[in-house]
SEDO-486992 format. One record per residue (C-alpha): x, y, z. Coordinates in steps of 0.5 Angstrom, whole numbers. Layout:
% residues N
pt X->X, Y->Y, Z->Z
...
***
This chain:
% residues 300
pt X->74, Y->-12, Z->26
pt X->76, Y->-12, Z->33
pt X->69, Y->-12, Z->36
pt X->63, Y->-14, Z->33
pt X->56, Y->-14, Z->34
pt X->51, Y->-18, Z->30
pt X->45, Y->-16, Z->30
pt X->39, Y->-22, Z->28
pt X->32, Y->-21, Z->28
pt X->28, Y->-27, Z->29
pt X->22, Y->-24, Z->26
pt X->25, Y->-23, Z->19
pt X->25, Y->-26, Z->13
pt X->25, Y->-34, Z->13
pt X->26, Y->-33, Z->21
pt X->34, Y->-36, Z->21
pt X->38, Y->-30, Z->24
pt X->40, Y->-34, Z->30
pt X->42, Y->-38, Z->26
pt X->46, Y->-35, Z->21
pt X->49, Y->-31, Z->26
pt X->52, Y->-37, Z->29
pt X->54, Y->-39, Z->22
pt X->58, Y->-32, Z->21
pt X->62, Y->-33, Z->28
pt X->65, Y->-39, Z->25
pt X->65, Y->-38, Z->19
pt X->70, Y->-32, Z->20
pt X->74, Y->-36, Z->25
pt X->75, Y->-41, Z->20
pt X->78, Y->-35, Z->16
pt X->83, Y->-31, Z->20
pt X->78, Y->-28, Z->25
pt X->81, Y->-32, Z->31
pt X->82, Y->-26, Z->35
pt X->76, Y->-22, Z->34
pt X->71, Y->-21, Z->40
pt X->64, Y->-23, Z->37
pt X->57, Y->-21, Z->41
pt X->51, Y->-23, Z->39
pt X->45, Y->-19, Z->40
pt X->37, Y->-20, Z->38
pt X->34, Y->-13, Z->36
pt X->26, Y->-13, Z->33
pt X->20, Y->-10, Z->37
pt X->20, Y->-14, Z->43
pt X->27, Y->-12, Z->45
pt X->30, Y->-6, Z->48
pt X->34, Y->-2, Z->43
pt X->37, Y->3, Z->48
pt X->40, Y->-3, Z->51
pt X->43, Y->-6, Z->45
pt X->46, Y->0, Z->43
pt X->49, Y->2, Z->50
pt X->51, Y->-5, Z->50
pt X->55, Y->-4, Z->43
pt X->58, Y->3, Z->47
pt X->61, Y->0, Z->53
pt X->64, Y->-6, Z->49
pt X->67, Y->-2, Z->44
pt X->64, Y->-5, Z->38
pt X->67, Y->-2, Z->32
pt X->63, Y->-6, Z->27
pt X->56, Y->-8, Z->26
pt X->53, Y->-13, Z->22
pt X->46, Y->-14, Z->20
pt X->42, Y->-20, Z->19
pt X->36, Y->-20, Z->15
pt X->33, Y->-14, Z->9
pt X->31, Y->-8, Z->9
pt X->27, Y->-7, Z->14
pt X->31, Y->-10, Z->19
pt X->36, Y->-5, Z->16
pt X->32, Y->1, Z->17
pt X->31, Y->-1, Z->24
pt X->38, Y->-2, Z->26
pt X->40, Y->4, Z->23
pt X->35, Y->8, Z->27
pt X->38, Y->5, Z->34
pt X->44, Y->6, Z->32
pt X->44, Y->13, Z->27
pt X->48, Y->17, Z->33
pt X->53, Y->12, Z->33
pt X->55, Y->10, Z->25
pt X->60, Y->16, Z->24
pt X->64, Y->11, Z->29
pt X->62, Y->4, Z->26
pt X->62, Y->0, Z->20
pt X->57, Y->-4, Z->17
pt X->57, Y->-11, Z->15
pt X->50, Y->-14, Z->11
pt X->48, Y->-21, Z->11
pt X->41, Y->-21, Z->7
pt X->36, Y->-25, Z->10
pt X->30, Y->-21, Z->8
pt X->24, Y->-22, Z->2
pt X->27, Y->-17, Z->-3
pt X->34, Y->-14, Z->0
pt X->34, Y->-7, Z->-4
pt X->40, Y->-5, Z->-1
pt X->44, Y->-11, Z->-1
pt X->43, Y->-12, Z->-8
pt X->45, Y->-4, Z->-10
pt X->51, Y->-6, Z->-7
pt X->53, Y->-12, Z->-11
pt X->53, Y->-16, Z->-4
pt X->51, Y->-23, Z->-6
pt X->45, Y->-26, Z->-3
pt X->48, Y->-33, Z->-1
pt X->51, Y->-33, Z->5
pt X->58, Y->-35, Z->5
pt X->60, Y->-30, Z->-2
pt X->56, Y->-25, Z->3
pt X->61, Y->-27, Z->9
pt X->67, Y->-26, Z->5
pt X->65, Y->-19, Z->3
pt X->65, Y->-17, Z->10
pt X->72, Y->-21, Z->11
pt X->74, Y->-17, Z->5
pt X->75, Y->-10, Z->9
pt X->73, Y->-6, Z->3
pt X->67, Y->0, Z->5
pt X->64, Y->5, Z->1
pt X->60, Y->11, Z->5
pt X->53, Y->11, Z->3
pt X->47, Y->16, Z->5
pt X->41, Y->14, Z->8
pt X->35, Y->20, Z->10
pt X->30, Y->22, Z->15
pt X->23, Y->22, Z->14
pt X->20, Y->26, Z->19
pt X->24, Y->23, Z->25
pt X->25, Y->16, Z->22
pt X->30, Y->13, Z->17
pt X->30, Y->12, Z->10
pt X->35, Y->7, Z->7
pt X->33, Y->5, Z->0
pt X->24, Y->7, Z->-2
pt X->18, Y->11, Z->0
pt X->13, Y->10, Z->-3
pt X->6, Y->13, Z->-3
pt X->0, Y->10, Z->-7
pt X->-2, Y->4, Z->-11
pt X->6, Y->1, Z->-9
pt X->4, Y->2, Z->-1
pt X->-3, Y->0, Z->-2
pt X->-1, Y->-7, Z->-4
pt X->5, Y->-8, Z->0
pt X->0, Y->-6, Z->6
pt X->-5, Y->-12, Z->4
pt X->0, Y->-17, Z->4
pt X->2, Y->-20, Z->11
pt X->10, Y->-23, Z->13
pt X->7, Y->-30, Z->12
pt X->5, Y->-29, Z->4
pt X->12, Y->-25, Z->3
pt X->16, Y->-32, Z->6
pt X->10, Y->-36, Z->2
pt X->10, Y->-33, Z->-4
pt X->16, Y->-28, Z->-5
pt X->15, Y->-23, Z->-10
pt X->10, Y->-26, Z->-14
pt X->5, Y->-23, Z->-9
pt X->6, Y->-16, Z->-10
pt X->5, Y->-17, Z->-17
pt X->-2, Y->-21, Z->-16
pt X->-4, Y->-15, Z->-11
pt X->-1, Y->-10, Z->-14
pt X->-6, Y->-11, Z->-21
pt X->-12, Y->-12, Z->-16
pt X->-11, Y->-5, Z->-14
pt X->-9, Y->-2, Z->-21
pt X->-16, Y->-4, Z->-24
pt X->-19, Y->0, Z->-18
pt X->-16, Y->7, Z->-20
pt X->-15, Y->10, Z->-13
pt X->-12, Y->17, Z->-14
pt X->-9, Y->22, Z->-7
pt X->-9, Y->29, Z->-8
pt X->-2, Y->32, Z->-5
pt X->3, Y->38, Z->-5
pt X->10, Y->36, Z->-6
pt X->15, Y->41, Z->-5
pt X->24, Y->41, Z->-5
pt X->30, Y->46, Z->-5
pt X->29, Y->47, Z->-12
pt X->21, Y->46, Z->-15
pt X->14, Y->45, Z->-13
pt X->8, Y->40, Z->-16
pt X->1, Y->40, Z->-14
pt X->-5, Y->35, Z->-17
pt X->-8, Y->28, Z->-16
pt X->-3, Y->22, Z->-17
pt X->-4, Y->14, Z->-16
pt X->4, Y->13, Z->-15
pt X->9, Y->17, Z->-12
pt X->16, Y->14, Z->-11
pt X->22, Y->16, Z->-7
pt X->29, Y->12, Z->-8
pt X->35, Y->13, Z->-5
pt X->38, Y->8, Z->-10
pt X->36, Y->5, Z->-17
pt X->33, Y->0, Z->-15
pt X->26, Y->-2, Z->-13
pt X->23, Y->-8, Z->-10
pt X->29, Y->-12, Z->-12
pt X->29, Y->-9, Z->-19
pt X->36, Y->-6, Z->-19
pt X->36, Y->-3, Z->-26
pt X->29, Y->2, Z->-24
pt X->33, Y->9, Z->-25
pt X->40, Y->8, Z->-28
pt X->41, Y->16, Z->-26
pt X->40, Y->14, Z->-19
pt X->47, Y->12, Z->-14
pt X->47, Y->10, Z->-6
pt X->52, Y->16, Z->-6
pt X->49, Y->21, Z->-10
pt X->46, Y->25, Z->-4
pt X->40, Y->25, Z->-7
pt X->33, Y->23, Z->-6
pt X->31, Y->21, Z->-14
pt X->23, Y->23, Z->-13
pt X->18, Y->20, Z->-19
pt X->10, Y->22, Z->-19
pt X->6, Y->18, Z->-23
pt X->0, Y->21, Z->-25
pt X->-5, Y->16, Z->-27
pt X->-3, Y->9, Z->-29
pt X->-7, Y->4, Z->-33
pt X->-6, Y->-3, Z->-36
pt X->-6, Y->0, Z->-43
pt X->0, Y->6, Z->-40
pt X->4, Y->0, Z->-36
pt X->6, Y->-4, Z->-43
pt X->7, Y->3, Z->-46
pt X->12, Y->4, Z->-40
pt X->15, Y->-3, Z->-39
pt X->21, Y->-2, Z->-44
pt X->24, Y->5, Z->-41
pt X->22, Y->2, Z->-35
pt X->26, Y->-4, Z->-37
pt X->33, Y->0, Z->-40
pt X->32, Y->4, Z->-33
pt X->30, Y->10, Z->-36
pt X->24, Y->12, Z->-31
pt X->26, Y->19, Z->-31
pt X->24, Y->19, Z->-40
pt X->17, Y->18, Z->-39
pt X->11, Y->22, Z->-42
pt X->6, Y->24, Z->-36
pt X->12, Y->22, Z->-31
pt X->14, Y->28, Z->-26
pt X->21, Y->26, Z->-24
pt X->26, Y->31, Z->-20
pt X->31, Y->30, Z->-15
pt X->33, Y->33, Z->-9
pt X->36, Y->33, Z->-2
pt X->30, Y->36, Z->1
pt X->22, Y->34, Z->0
pt X->16, Y->36, Z->4
pt X->9, Y->32, Z->2
pt X->3, Y->34, Z->5
pt X->-5, Y->31, Z->3
pt X->-9, Y->37, Z->1
pt X->-15, Y->34, Z->4
pt X->-16, Y->32, Z->10
pt X->-16, Y->24, Z->8
pt X->-11, Y->20, Z->12
pt X->-5, Y->18, Z->7
pt X->0, Y->13, Z->9
pt X->7, Y->12, Z->7
pt X->11, Y->5, Z->7
pt X->19, Y->6, Z->8
pt X->23, Y->1, Z->7
pt X->17, Y->-5, Z->6
pt X->14, Y->-3, Z->13
pt X->8, Y->2, Z->15
pt X->11, Y->9, Z->16
pt X->9, Y->16, Z->17
pt X->3, Y->19, Z->16
pt X->3, Y->25, Z->12
pt X->5, Y->31, Z->12
pt X->13, Y->29, Z->12
pt X->19, Y->33, Z->12
pt X->25, Y->29, Z->9
pt X->32, Y->30, Z->9
pt X->39, Y->27, Z->6
pt X->44, Y->24, Z->11
pt X->50, Y->25, Z->5
pt X->55, Y->19, Z->7
pt X->52, Y->17, Z->13
pt X->53, Y->10, Z->13
pt X->60, Y->7, Z->12
pt X->58, Y->-1, Z->9
pt X->63, Y->-7, Z->7
pt X->62, Y->-8, Z->0
pt X->66, Y->-12, Z->-6
pt X->72, Y->-10, Z->-9
pt X->70, Y->-9, Z->-15
***
């Protein structure tokens, strides 16, 4: 690392972005990075991302460090996607769920995560495009997306994962379903569904054993369609979910693909949730960018 840009978002996670950025600089210098040039840059809805990218190019930045959760990682990858082939990325978890960090084995504790970056070991992983926007972890339609949409950033910070569980069961009782047409490069599915989940890793909502067949560098989306869910079925499914065998569940349609197209079969507006934030309304086209991201990971 010669020229490092640390990107922080004061509205992400517990709002300690700048503090963590300054802490990392001090920690890195105390651990041998005395000749490294560090540049701190705030990102977020009130910042000009184009100016941030141009500054990174002008400063010959070779390493980006993202402070935050999956939503922050998503936005930073979106901003820098044209430059990513020339950059390495370090993750300092600072969000509520931190799917991506957990998948890669990056510790949640600051110093341990900083040590991963300073260790210099990297891994090439995938990200995806949903229409013209980025996805790095998870896209949901239906009950999971509707659950997240009901939760404010303040509630996430205050209650953590428990607020997701509470709202999930409230919506489960309503039995709302969507009529969708889903097509991949290999097959097509049409029907009513209560839940659609597309993952790029084995983790959903911080649970890192959701799908043991998925990995962040396999070049595939992993698509799960659950037509109908109720309390009884959820209890029946739970052992398989715990074992990461989501693809073995009865009544589940499971597909893997590098390209996915999803559209609503009626005129009702259907939204999606990508990496924890509201995203594109249907119809959507999804494509994998294989090994498009080089990330610092633990040596093991």
